[in-house]
C-alpha positions in Angstrom: 0.0 -0.2 0.1 1.1 3.6 -0.9 0.3 6.1 1.9 0.5 10.0 1.2 -0.3 11.2 4.7 -0.6 15.2 3.6 -3.2 14.5 1.2 -4.8 11.8 3.0 -4.4 9.7 0.0 -4.2 5.6 0.2 -3.4 3.4 -2.9 -4.3 -0.2 -3.0 -3.2 -2.9 -5.9 -6.1 -5.0 -6.5 -4.3 -7.6 -7.9 -2.9 -11.3 -6.3 -6.0 -12.1 -4.4 -6.0 -8.8 -2.5 -9.8 -8.7 -2.7 -10.9 -6.8 0.2 -11.2 -3.4 -2.0 -12.3 -5.2 -5.4 -15.9 -4.2 -4.9 -14.9 -0.2 -4.2 -12.7 -0.6 -7.3 -15.4 -1.9 -9.5 -17.9 0.3 -8.2 -15.7 3.4 -9.3 -15.0 2.2 -12.2 -18.6 1.3 -13.5 -19.1 5.1 -12.1 -16.4 6.4 -14.2 -16.5 4.6 -17.3 -20.0 3.1 -17.7 -19.4 2.5 -21.4 -16.7 0.0 -20.9 -18.6 -2.5 -18.6 -17.7 -5.2 -20.4 -14.1 -5.2 -18.8 -15.3 -5.9 -15.3 -15.0 -9.6 -15.4 -11.3 -8.8 -16.8 -10.7 -6.7 -13.7 -12.0 -9.5 -11.5 -9.8 -12.0 -13.1 -6.5 -9.5 -12.6 -7.7 -9.3 -9.1 -7.4 -13.1 -8.6 -4.0 -13.8 -10.2 -0.5 -12.9 -9.6 0.6 -9.5 -11.0 2.8 -11.4 -13.8 0.2 -13.9 -14.8 0.2 -12.7 -18.5 3.0 -12.3 -20.4 5.1 -9.7 -21.2 3.1 -7.9 -18.4 3.0 -6.8 -14.9 -0.4 -5.7 -13.5 -1.4 -3.0 -11.3 -5.1 -2.1 -10.6 -5.2 0.7 -8.2 -7.8 2.2 -6.0 -7.1 5.4 -4.6 -8.6 6.5 -1.3 -8.7 9.8 0.2 -9.8 10.0 3.7 -10.7 6.5 3.6 -13.3 7.1 0.8 -13.0 5.5 -2.8 -11.8 8.5 -4.9 -10.5 7.3 -8.1 -8.6 4.3 -10.1 -5.5 3.7 -12.0 -5.3 0.7 -14.1 -1.9 -0.1 -15.9 0.5 -2.6 -16.7 4.6 -2.6 -17.1 5.8 -4.3 -20.8 8.9 -5.9 -19.5 9.7 -7.0 -23.3 9.3 -3.8 -24.9 10.3 -1.5 -21.4 7.4 0.7 -21.5 4.3 1.2 -19.6 0.6 0.9 -20.6 -2.0 3.1 -19.2 -5.3 1.5 -19.2 -7.5 3.4 -16.9 -7.4 6.6 -14.9 -10.3 8.2 -13.6 -11.2 10.5 -10.2 -14.2 11.0 -8.6 -15.3 15.0 -9.0 -15.7 15.6 -5.3 -11.8 14.6 -5.5 -10.4 16.3 -8.1 -8.6 18.6 -6.0 -6.7 17.6 -3.1 -6.6 19.0 0.4 -3.2 20.1 0.3 -0.4 20.1 -2.0 2.0 17.3 -2.6 5.3 17.7 -4.8 4.1 21.0 -5.8 0.3 19.5 -7.4 -3.0 20.1 -6.2 -5.0 17.8 -8.8 -5.3 14.3 -8.0 -5.1 12.8 -11.4 -1.6 14.2 -11.9 -0.6 13.0 -8.4 -1.6 9.4 -9.8 0.1 10.0 -12.9 3.2 10.5 -11.3 3.1 7.3 -8.8 2.2 5.5 -11.7 5.2 6.1 -13.5 7.4 5.6 -10.3 5.8 2.3 -10.3 6.7 1.4 -13.6 10.4 2.4 -13.1 10.7 -0.3 -10.3 9.0 -2.8 -12.1 11.4 -2.0 -14.9 14.2 -1.9 -12.4 13.2 -5.5 -10.8 13.6 -6.8 -14.2 17.1 -5.4 -14.4 15.6 -3.1 -17.2 16.8 0.6 -17.5 14.5 3.2 -17.0 11.4 3.0 -19.2 10.8 5.2 -22.2 7.7 6.1 -20.9 3.5 5.1 -20.7 1.4 4.4 -23.8 -2.5 5.8 -23.2 -5.4 5.6 -25.5 -7.5 9.0 -25.5 -10.6 9.8 -27.3 -11.9 12.9 -26.0 -10.4 16.3 -27.5 -11.0 17.5 -23.6 -8.7 15.0 -22.0 -6.3 15.1 -25.1 -5.9 18.6 -24.0 -5.7 17.8 -20.1 -3.3 15.3 -20.4 -0.7 17.0 -22.5 -1.1 19.6 -19.7 0.0 16.9 -17.3 2.5 16.1 -19.9 1.7 13.6 -22.5 2.8 13.7 -25.7 0.6 12.7 -29.2 2.2 9.8 -31.1 1.8 11.1 -35.0 0.1 8.1 -36.3 -3.4 6.4 -37.2 -4.6 4.6 -34.3 -7.7 2.5 -33.9 -8.7 0.8 -30.6 -9.5 -2.8 -30.5 -13.2 -3.7 -29.4 -11.8 -5.9 -26.6 -7.9 -6.7 -25.3 -6.9 -10.7 -25.6 -8.2 -10.9 -21.8 -11.5 -10.8 -23.2 -11.6 -12.9 -26.2 -13.2 -15.6 -24.2 -16.2 -13.3 -23.2 -17.2 -12.1 -26.8 -17.9 -14.0 -30.0 -14.9 -13.7 -32.1 -16.4 -13.5 -34.9 -18.1 -10.8 -34.0 -14.9 -8.7 -33.0 -14.2 -7.1 -36.2 -17.9 -6.1 -37.0 -18.2 -4.7 -33.4 -16.0 -1.8 -35.0 -12.4 -0.4 -34.2 -12.5 3.2 -32.6 -10.2 5.7 -34.0 -8.4 6.6 -31.2 -5.7 9.3 -30.1 -2.6 7.5 -29.1 -0.1 9.2 -26.5 3.0 8.8 -24.4 3.9 10.0 -20.9 7.9 10.2 -20.9 9.7 8.3 -18.2 13.2 8.3 -19.6 13.5 12.1 -20.8 17.0 11.7 -22.6 16.2 8.8 -24.6 12.4 9.2 -25.6 11.8 10.7 -29.1 8.6 10.9 -31.1 10.6 11.3 -34.3 11.9 8.0 -33.8 10.4 5.5 -35.8 11.8 2.6 -33.9 10.6 3.9 -30.6 6.8 4.9 -31.9 7.1 1.0 -33.8 8.1 -0.5 -30.2 5.1 1.4 -28.8 2.5 0.4 -31.4 3.2 -3.4 -30.9 3.5 -2.9 -27.0 -0.3 -2.2 -27.5 -1.9 -3.6 -30.3 0.1 -7.1 -30.3 1.4 -7.5 -26.4 -1.9 -6.1 -25.0 -4.7 -6.7 -27.3 -3.3 -9.8 -29.0 -3.4 -8.9 -32.5 -1.2 -10.3 -35.1 1.3 -8.1 -37.0 -0.4 -8.9 -40.1 -3.6 -7.2 -38.5 -5.2 -4.6 -40.8 -5.1 -2.1 -37.4 -1.1 -3.0 -36.8 -0.3 -2.6 -40.5 -2.0 0.9 -40.3 -0.3 2.4 -37.4 3.2 0.9 -38.6 2.6 2.5 -42.3 1.3 5.9 -41.0 4.7 6.1 -39.0 6.4 6.7 -42.3 4.2 9.0 -43.6 4.0 11.4 -40.7 8.1 11.8 -40.7 
């Protein structure tokens, strides 16, 4: 557990059988992301298995409490094969979006959680003997959220990106024949730098690594899938 006394923050990682806060985590998730209710079964599964159960990832499901009350969540993974993070979900309930005190110069809980997420991903990398990760990838749809995340340090990848309807974790929960028909949603793909000395979105090798970390490793698509090919081919067009 992470505790930051000055702002009344506690963070519980709901994985590896730590189920005491699972219902609170799912309540916050459904409150903030009702359109993604299909992932509730996936989150329950993550909570019941070791964080390294799905290669090449270390999984985290953080529930954030402010003064003991469920305030927000951060769901993310460290990809030790590509040495980068994937930010899957981040949300804060409206009543908790500003903290009662400043922590490391910040009052917005979302930014504090983002910074703590990046510290955890760096710790995960070091536990594998990897160097500081390049960054953390996030999918963003809303222009308002894009603008807010860019204030927090996110940079947009200059590619054409489509979000698959489900992750590989959820394949058994849907009819695979229907996945393509469900529709791939156009999204912005962004990245928060961690290793600022090496992070470079003008480097096509880095962008390719990010695309594969998400679409191939996380979503389980083949490199020959049209969404993967389109994203990779768009790198050269944006250069």
